[in-house]
BAKOLMI-692891 format. One record per residue: residue number from 1; chain; y, x, z of N, C-alpha, C in turn. Coordinates in steps of 0.2 Angstrom, whole numbers. Layout:
<nodes>
   seq   mol     npy     npx     npz    capy    capx    capz     cpy     cpx     cpz
   NUM     A       Y       X       Z       Y       X       Z       Y       X       Z
...
</nodes>
This chain:
<nodes>
   seq   mol     npy     npx     npz    capy    capx    capz     cpy     cpx     cpz
     1     A      -7       3      -1      -3      -1       1       3       3       1
     2     A      10       3      -2      18       8      -7      21       2       0
     3     A      26       5       6      31       4       6      37       6       4
     4     A      43       1       0      48       2      -1      54       2       4
     5     A      60       6       1      65       4       5      72       2       1
     6     A      77       1       7      84      -1      -2      89       4       3
     7     A      92       6      -2      95       9       0     102       5       1
     8     A     107       6       5     113       4       5     118       4       3
     9     A     123       3      -4     129      11      -5     134       4      -3
    10     A     140      11      -3     146       9      -1     148       6      -9
    11     A     154       0      -9     155       0     -15     160       4     -18
    12     A     162       5     -24     164      11     -27     172       7     -27
    13     A     177      13     -23     183      14     -21     186      13     -28
    14     A     186      16     -31     187      18     -38     188      10     -43
    15     A     179       7     -40     181       0     -46     184      -7     -41
    16     A     185      -4     -37     185     -10     -32     195     -11     -33
    17     A     196      -4     -31     204      -4     -27     207      -2     -23
    18     A     200      -5     -19     201      -3     -13     206       2     -10
    19     A     208      10     -15     209      15     -13     215      13     -17
    20     A     221       7     -19     228       6     -19     229       4     -15
    21     A     227       4      -7     231       0      -2     226       2       4
    22     A     229      12       3     225      15       9     227      14      15
    23     A     223      13      22     226      12      28     223      18      34
    24     A     227      21      34     226      27      41     231      31      48
    25     A     229      27      54     233      27      57     234      35      58
    26     A     242      38      59     245      42      58     248      42      50
    27     A     249      42      46     250      43      39     256      37      39
    28     A     261      41      35     269      38      35     270      37      27
    29     A     275      35      24     278      33      19     287      32      20
    30     A     291      34      16     298      36      16     300      34      10
    31     A     304      26       9     307      26       2     312      25       2
    32     A     316      27      -1     326      23      -5     324      19      -8
    33     A     328      14      -2     331       6      -5     335       7      -4
    34     A     341       4      -8     347       3     -12     346      -3     -18
    35     A     351      -8     -16     356     -14     -22     360     -17     -20
    36     A     363     -24     -21     368     -27     -18     367     -34     -17
    37     A     371     -37     -14     371     -41     -11     378     -45     -17
    38     A     376     -52     -18     381     -53     -22     382     -64     -17
    39     A     386     -62     -19     395     -69     -14     400     -69     -19
    40     A     400     -77     -22     405     -77     -26     413     -77     -22
    41     A     411     -80     -17     418     -79     -12     420     -75     -11
    42     A     416     -71      -9     417     -63      -3     416     -56      -9
    43     A     417     -52      -4     415     -43      -9     407     -43      -8
    44     A     405     -42     -15     397     -41     -17     397     -33     -10
    45     A     392     -33      -9     391     -27      -3     387     -24      -6
    46     A     386     -16      -9     382     -12     -11     380      -8      -5
    47     A     371      -7      -7     369      -2       0     363       1      -1
    48     A     363       4       4     358      12       2     358      16      10
    49     A     347      14       8     345      17      17     339      19      16
    50     A     337      25      20     330      25      21     326      22      22
    51     A     318      20      21     314      15      25     309      18      27
    52     A     309      20      32     298      24      34     294      19      37
    53     A     288      19      35     282      15      36     279      18      37
    54     A     277      19      46     273      25      49     264      19      52
    55     A     259      21      51     254      20      52     254      23      61
    56     A     253      18      65     255      21      71     249      18      74
    57     A     243      14      74     240      13      78     235       7      74
    58     A     230       6      81     223       0      75     223      -5      83
    59     A     220     -12      79     219     -16      84     212     -20      82
    60     A     210     -23      83     203     -28      80     203     -34      84
    61     A     203     -39      79     199     -44      85     191     -49      78
    62     A     191     -52      80     185     -53      76     186     -62      70
    63     A     190     -62      70     193     -65      66     195     -61      56
    64     A     197     -55      60     202     -52      55     199     -46      55
    65     A     196     -42      60     195     -36      60     199     -31      60
    66     A     199     -26      60     203     -19      60     209     -19      59
    67     A     215     -20      62     223     -21      60     226     -17      61
    68     A     228     -12      57     235      -6      57     243     -10      59
    69     A     243      -6      63     252      -7      66     256      -4      62
    70     A     259      -6      59     266      -3      55     272      -4      56
    71     A     272       4      59     281       6      62     287       5      58
    72     A     291      -1      54     293       0      51     302       3      53
    73     A     303       8      52     310      12      55     315      13      49
    74     A     324      13      52     328      13      46     332      23      51
    75     A     337      24      47     336      30      47     346      30      52
    76     A     346      33      54     355      30      57     360      36      56
    77     A     365      35      55     368      39      53     369      47      61
    78     A     364      46      64     364      54      67     356      55      63
    79     A     353      53      60     348      56      57     341      54      60
    80     A     340      50      66     335      47      68     334      40      65
    81     A     327      42      67     323      35      63     322      30      69
    82     A     324      23      70     324      18      73     321      13      70
    83     A     320       9      74     314       3      74     317      -4      69
    84     A     317      -3      65     319     -10      62     315     -18      60
    85     A     306     -16      63     303     -23      62     293     -20      61
    86     A     292     -22      65     284     -22      68     282     -28      62
    87     A     277     -25      58     273     -28      54     265     -24      56
    88     A     259     -29      51     254     -26      51     250     -26      46
    89     A     245     -20      44     242     -24      37     233     -24      39
    90     A     230     -27      36     220     -24      37     220     -26      27
    91     A     213     -23      28     210     -25      21     202     -26      23
    92     A     199     -31      19     193     -32      19     189     -33      12
    93     A     184     -36       9     181     -34       4     183     -37      -2
    94     A     188     -42       2     190     -46      -3     197     -47      -6
    95     A     203     -43       1     209     -44       0     213     -42       5
    96     A     218     -38       3     223     -34       5     229     -38      11
    97     A     230     -40      15     234     -43      20     241     -38      20
    98     A     248     -38      21     253     -39      25     255     -43      30
    99     A     258     -42      37     259     -50      38     265     -45      39
   100     A     271     -51      37     276     -47      39     281     -54      39
   101     A     286     -51      48     289     -56      51     282     -61      56
   102     A     277     -60      56     267     -66      55     268     -68      52
   103     A     270     -70      47     269     -72      42     261     -67      37
   104     A     257     -69      35     252     -66      31     252     -66      26
   105     A     250     -60      21     253     -62      13     248     -57      11
   106     A     244     -59       6     238     -59       3     242     -54      -5
   107     A     245     -46      -3     247     -42      -7     240     -41     -15
   108     A     234     -38     -10     231     -36     -19     221     -41     -15
   109     A     222     -41     -20     214     -47     -22     206     -41     -26
   110     A     202     -39     -24     195     -36     -25     190     -39     -29
   111     A     186     -37     -34     190     -29     -38     195     -31     -42
   112     A     199     -26     -43     205     -28     -50     202     -31     -56
   113     A     207     -33     -56     204     -36     -63     211     -38     -69
   114     A     213     -37     -74     217     -37     -77     220     -46     -80
   115     A     226     -47     -75     227     -56     -75     226     -57     -70
   116     A     221     -57     -66     221     -59     -60     225     -63     -56
   117     A     227     -69     -55     227     -73     -53     225     -74     -43
   118     A     230     -76     -38     229     -79     -33     232     -81     -31
   119     A     232     -85     -22     239     -89     -20     241     -80     -13
   120     A     247     -80     -15     250     -76     -10     249     -78      -4
   121     A     249     -83      -2     251     -89       5     246     -92       5
   122     A     240     -88       2     233     -95       4     231     -93      13
   123     A     235     -88      17     231     -88      22     239     -86      28
   124     A     244     -93      24     250     -96      30     249    -102      27
   125     A     253    -107      29     255    -112      29     263    -114      25
   126     A     263    -108      20     271    -108      15     268    -113      10
   127     A     269    -114       5     270    -118      -3     263    -112      -7
   128     A     260    -114     -11     256    -110     -15     262    -107     -17
   129     A     261     -99     -21     264     -91     -22     258     -88     -29
   130     A     259     -93     -33     256     -89     -39     256     -78     -39
   131     A     254     -75     -39     253     -70     -39     249     -67     -44
   132     A     250     -60     -49     247     -58     -54     248     -51     -55
   133     A     240     -51     -56     239     -42     -56     241     -40     -62
   134     A     244     -34     -66     244     -33     -71     244     -25     -72
   135     A     242     -22     -78     243     -16     -78     240     -12     -75
   136     A     234     -15     -74     228     -11     -70     226      -6     -71
   137     A     226      -1     -65     224       6     -70     229      11     -72
   138     A     234       8     -74     240      12     -79     244      17     -76
   139     A     248      20     -80     253      26     -76     260      22     -75
   140     A     260      27     -69     268      21     -66     273      29     -63
   141     A     279      30     -67     283      33     -65     290      28     -65
   142     A     293      34     -61     301      33     -59     305      36     -59
   143     A     310      38     -55     314      45     -55     312      48     -49
   144     A     309      47     -44     304      49     -37     298      50     -39
   145     A     295      48     -43     287      49     -44     284      48     -50
   146     A     279      52     -51     273      50     -59     267      50     -55
   147     A     265      43     -56     257      41     -54     252      39     -61
   148     A     247      42     -62     242      43     -67     239      35     -66
   149     A     238      31     -61     236      26     -58     239      21     -55
   150     A     239      16     -56     243      12     -53     241       4     -54
   151     A     243      -1     -51     242      -9     -50     250     -12     -49
   152     A     251     -17     -54     255     -19     -55     256     -26     -51
   153     A     258     -27     -49     258     -35     -42     264     -42     -45
   154     A     263     -45     -50     271     -50     -51     272     -56     -45
   155     A     273     -56     -40     275     -60     -35     280     -69     -38
   156     A     284     -66     -43     288     -71     -47     291     -69     -51
   157     A     289     -73     -55     297     -70     -61     298     -76     -64
   158     A     305     -74     -67     311     -83     -69     314     -81     -73
   159     A     313     -76     -79     319     -74     -86     321     -79     -88
   160     A     328     -84     -82     334     -88     -84     338     -86     -84
   161     A     341     -85     -91     347     -81     -87     355     -85     -89
   162     A     353     -96     -87     360     -96     -88     359    -100     -81
   163     A     353    -100     -78     353    -105     -71     352     -99     -66
   164     A     345     -97     -66     344     -91     -61     340     -86     -64
   165     A     338     -79     -61     336     -74     -61     331     -74     -55
   166     A     326     -71     -59     319     -71     -50     315     -67     -56
   167     A     312     -60     -49     310     -54     -52     307     -50     -46
   168     A     303     -55     -45     298     -49     -39     292     -46     -40
   169     A     290     -42     -39     284     -36     -41     284     -29     -38
   170     A     280     -29     -35     276     -21     -31     273     -17     -36
   171     A     272     -11     -33     270      -6     -40     266      -2     -34
   172     A     255      -1     -35     254       1     -32     251       8     -34
   173     A     251      15     -31     245      19     -34     241      21     -30
   174     A     235      23     -35     230      24     -32     228      32     -27
   175     A     228      31     -21     226      33     -15     233      34     -10
   176     A     240      30     -15     245      34     -10     247      25      -7
   177     A     245      20     -10     251      15      -8     256      10     -13
   178     A     259       6      -7     265       4      -9     268      10     -13
   179     A     273      11     -21     276      15     -23     283      13     -24
   180     A     285       6     -26     289       4     -28     288      -6     -26
   181     A     296      -9     -24     296     -13     -25     302     -15     -27
   182     A     302     -22     -30     307     -24     -34     310     -33     -29
   183     A     314     -35     -28     317     -42     -26     322     -45     -29
   184     A     324     -47     -34     330     -50     -37     330     -56     -39
   185     A     333     -60     -35     334     -66     -36     342     -68     -37
   186     A     343     -69     -43     349     -70     -44     354     -78     -46
   187     A     359     -82     -44     360     -89     -47     369     -86     -49
   188     A     368     -91     -54     373     -88     -60     377     -97     -59
   189     A     382     -93     -61     390     -98     -58     387    -101     -65
   190     A     389    -110     -64     390    -116     -69     397    -119     -72
   191     A     395    -125     -73     403    -128     -77     406    -122     -81
   192     A     412    -121     -78     415    -118     -86     412    -110     -86
   193     A     407    -109     -84     406    -101     -82     400    -100     -87
   194     A     393    -107     -87     389    -107     -89     384    -103     -96
   195     A     382    -103     -95     377     -96     -99     381     -89     -99
   196     A     387     -89    -100     391     -81     -98     389     -77     -91
   197     A     382     -78     -88     377     -73     -83     384     -68     -76
   198     A     389     -76     -73     390     -74     -68     388     -75     -62
   199     A     387     -69     -59     384     -70     -54     385     -75     -49
   200     A     385     -78     -45     388     -83     -42     385     -80     -33
   201     A     377     -79     -32     375     -77     -25     370     -72     -31
   202     A     367     -71     -23     359     -67     -25     358     -61     -21
   203     A     353     -56     -25     351     -51     -22     349     -45     -28
   204     A     350     -39     -24     346     -34     -30     345     -30     -24
   205     A     335     -30     -25     336     -25     -19     328     -20     -25
   206     A     329     -15     -22     324     -10     -28     322      -5     -20
   207     A     315      -2     -21     311       1     -17     307       7     -19
   208     A     310      12     -17     306      19     -23     302      24     -16
   209     A     297      24     -18     292      29     -14     294      35     -12
   210     A     299      41      -9     301      46     -10     297      52      -4
   211     A     293      51      -3     289      55       2     284      51       6
   212     A     276      56       5     269      50      11     268      57      12
   213     A     265      55      17     258      62      21     257      58      27
   214     A     253      64      31     253      62      38     254      66      42
   215     A     256      62      49     262      66      53     254      69      60
</nodes>
């Protein structure tokens, strides 16, 4: 009689996409954030600052498994990092989730697949919000870095230049994580200004990865 045995293999992170959302205590990422807040009745506000996201600890529970605590810090005028907020993040076989201000958002789903669509709000009580995965395992480059393998998540896109314009997306790179975030929400003036592209209110927000590593 032959006795056989089965070998349990770990999922291939290159195939699933797990390594585009790395989580490890002691790691950090520093971003350059810049943008503009628009208000038709006040002067627009231009902003620029550095944001540091550090994985400082972990905790576990029966429902969600291991979660990683993220300290989000901004650099003050004295060159010191000050806590801005505390988020958490976790990853399982099917989802990568970030809990932002106590709201869980499904940032990525596994395995990766071009044009894959999911509800980013499926773990919270907000309205359905369709996210789409595009440019899977394609290069990404900006003024601050070049990445051979990345994935782009379109969180919302509304290219209507007469009433409003919305572009929300995030780019994740293999073995790095989030490398770029864009949040543009603009409302245009109506009436006699309809179709002229004059901004009444809104925001342009861009977040670029400039440094990452382990402390």
